[in-house]
C-alpha positions in Angstrom: -51.1 98.0 183.8 -48.1 96.6 185.0 -44.2 96.9 183.6 -44.5 94.9 181.9 -47.6 95.4 179.7 -47.0 98.5 179.8 -43.4 98.1 177.9 -45.1 95.9 175.9 -47.3 98.4 174.7 -44.6 100.8 174.7 -42.7 99.0 172.6 -44.9 98.6 169.2 -44.8 99.4 166.3 -46.9 103.2 165.2 -47.9 102.8 161.2 -47.5 106.3 159.2 -51.7 107.6 160.0 -50.7 107.1 164.0 -47.0 108.8 163.8 -48.6 111.7 162.5 -51.1 111.5 164.2 -48.3 112.1 167.5 -45.9 114.4 166.7 -47.9 116.9 164.6 -45.4 116.7 161.7 -45.5 115.8 157.9 -44.7 113.2 156.2 -41.5 115.2 154.7 -40.6 116.9 157.9 -40.5 114.0 159.1 -38.7 111.9 156.7 -35.9 115.9 155.7 -35.6 114.9 159.5 -34.3 110.7 160.2 -32.3 112.0 157.5 -30.8 114.3 159.4 -30.5 111.7 162.8 -33.4 114.5 164.4 -35.8 111.8 164.2 -36.4 108.7 165.6 -35.8 105.9 162.5 -38.2 104.2 160.1 -38.4 100.2 160.6 -39.1 98.2 157.3 -42.2 96.0 158.1 -41.9 94.3 154.7 -40.5 95.9 151.2 -43.4 98.8 151.0 -44.0 99.7 154.7 -42.5 101.2 157.4 -43.4 101.8 160.7 -41.6 104.1 164.4 -41.6 102.3 167.2 -44.3 104.2 169.9 -41.0 103.8 172.6 -39.2 105.9 169.9 -41.6 108.3 169.1 -42.8 108.8 173.0 -39.0 109.4 173.6 -38.7 112.1 171.0 -41.7 114.0 171.8 -40.3 114.2 175.7 -37.4 115.3 174.7 -39.0 118.3 172.3 -41.4 119.1 175.6 -37.7 119.8 177.7 -36.6 122.6 174.7 
């Protein structure tokens, strides 16, 4: 994979089901941690939907593995 494609792939938006599979924490745990500044902020996609940047989630996962 080229670096440009890799960057675009990691900057895509992830919806709730994929976020949960990646992070293994519940929706409510993610929300509480987000409010405390301990989890990546969601991106508002429309009036009724949100997502997260994959790159932000991967960075969060890596930071948890270092602990």
